[in-house]
N, C-alpha and C positions, 0 to 999 in steps of 0.2 A: 504496499501500500504505500502511495506517497502523497505528503502532505505540503503544503506551500506555505511557508512560515508568514509572508506578506498577507496571504489569503486568510488564516488563521488570528493573526494579529488586528486584522482590519475589522473583526467582530467585536472588538473592545473599544468604547464609546472613546478614550482618549488613547488614540491606535500608538503606544510604544515602539512599534517596529525599528525605526531609525536610530533610537535610543537604545535599543539592545545592538546595536551592530559593534562595538568593541567586544560584549560577551561572545557574539557568535563568532568573531574572528579568533578571540581565544579559545574557544571550544568549551568553556564552562556551561553555557545553555544545554550545548547537544548533549554533555555528560548529564546535567539534571534529569533533561527529558527522559536519558536513557534508563535512570535510576528511580523515576517515578511515575513513568507512562508506561514504556517498553522497549527492548533493546532498539537505536538507531541503527540498521544495517549501513546505511552511506548517508552522506552529504555532499549534495550537489549545490555550489556558488554558482547563479546563473546572472548575468547583465545583458540588460536589455539594450540597443543600440538608440536610445531615443532620439538623438540628435538627428538621426538618419531617418526618423518614421513620422509621419505625416499624416493629416485627417483630407480626407478629399470628400467633394460633395458633388455627390453627380448631377450635372447639369443639362448633359445629353447622353440619351441612351438611344443607338442604333446598331450598324455593324460595327462601331468602336463606341467606347465609353469617355464622353470629357467629362474630367472632373476637376473643380474649383478647390485650389488650395489656397484657402485664407493667409493662413501665417507665411505664406512666401508672396501672395498677390500672384498668383500664376493659375494659368489652365494648363492641364496635360491629357492626353489621350492617349488611352491603354484599348487594348482589346475589349470586345465586349463580354458583358459575366450577366448570365440568365437569372442569377440571385439578387441583383440591384436594378432598381429602378430610380428616376429622375428625384431627386431630393433626399436617398439613401445615403450615407457619410461611410466612407469605407477607409482603411490604413493603408498606406502605401511606402513602399521603402525604395529612397533616394542611394544611388549607387551610382557615384560620381557624379555625370550630368542626366544618367537616365533614372527613370521610373518603373518598379515594377509594384504588382500587390504585394501586401505583406502575405507569405506564406505562415502556417501554424510551424512549420523548421526554422523561421526565423527567429521565432518565440520560444525556439526549445522544446515544442512538444513533440513526442514519438507518433503522431499521426501525422498524414501528409495531408494539404489541400491550403486554402486561402482562409484567412480571417473571413470572418464574418461581417455583415453592416454589423455599425454601431452606433447608436444613440447618444449624439452629444449636445449639451444645450448649447444655445446658438451662441449666447454671450463667450463661449468657451472655445469656440471654432477656430480662434486665430492663434492656438497654440497653449489657452490656458490648461487645456484638456491635459494634458501632460502635467501639471502639477499633484495631479491626484493617483500618480502611477509611479511606483518605486523602479529605481532605476537597475535594482538588483533584489534579490531573491536568494533563498535557502530553501531547494527542495530535498526534505527528508524522505528516506525509504527504510520503512518499518516490514518486518517479517510478520505476516497475518498470522503464523501459527504463535508467534510470542505473546498475541494478545489473547483476552479470555476468552471463554466459551462463548461468550454473546459478543461477537464484533458490532453488531447494532447499537449496542449500547457501550462501545469505548469510544464513539464520536463525544456523547454526554460526558464523560470522565474526563477527556482531553480535554473539554472547554472548561472544566473543573480545576485541571491542574493549571492551564492557562492562565486563569485569573488568579490562582494560588501566586505562581509564578511572578507576574506584575506586579502583585501588592510586596512581594517579597523586599 
């Protein structure tokens, strides 16, 4: 089972994810999780190229897809996608002077495919949407056999332990 720490911490009202970075780097946090929740098999630090990822809004969709990138004050043309309609927002990746649709592989996912359409408030389309996304994350891999005989209840236990760790 894999667990994203940024996702886990996002469920806390005052999200302390970034404040724990020094603990993550030292490894103390992962030792505490291993001692109180379940053995951590593997820890992977992931970084996201947020400086190369942009939000495109579909302004025309026919044989090709025309996107407006508010952050760059630019329009680009990419191949048409059947899952996008005019007004949808999607993420694109800038590689040099070229743009491509952001793939799940670019986000370190194990599955293939393109990132789906996303909803972003109009006031955040010019780049402020990135403020809500951490540029890095840790993904912990747990052995499901190391968990209790009721894995459906493990999520509740993890949240209880997470809350206790954040208050410690």
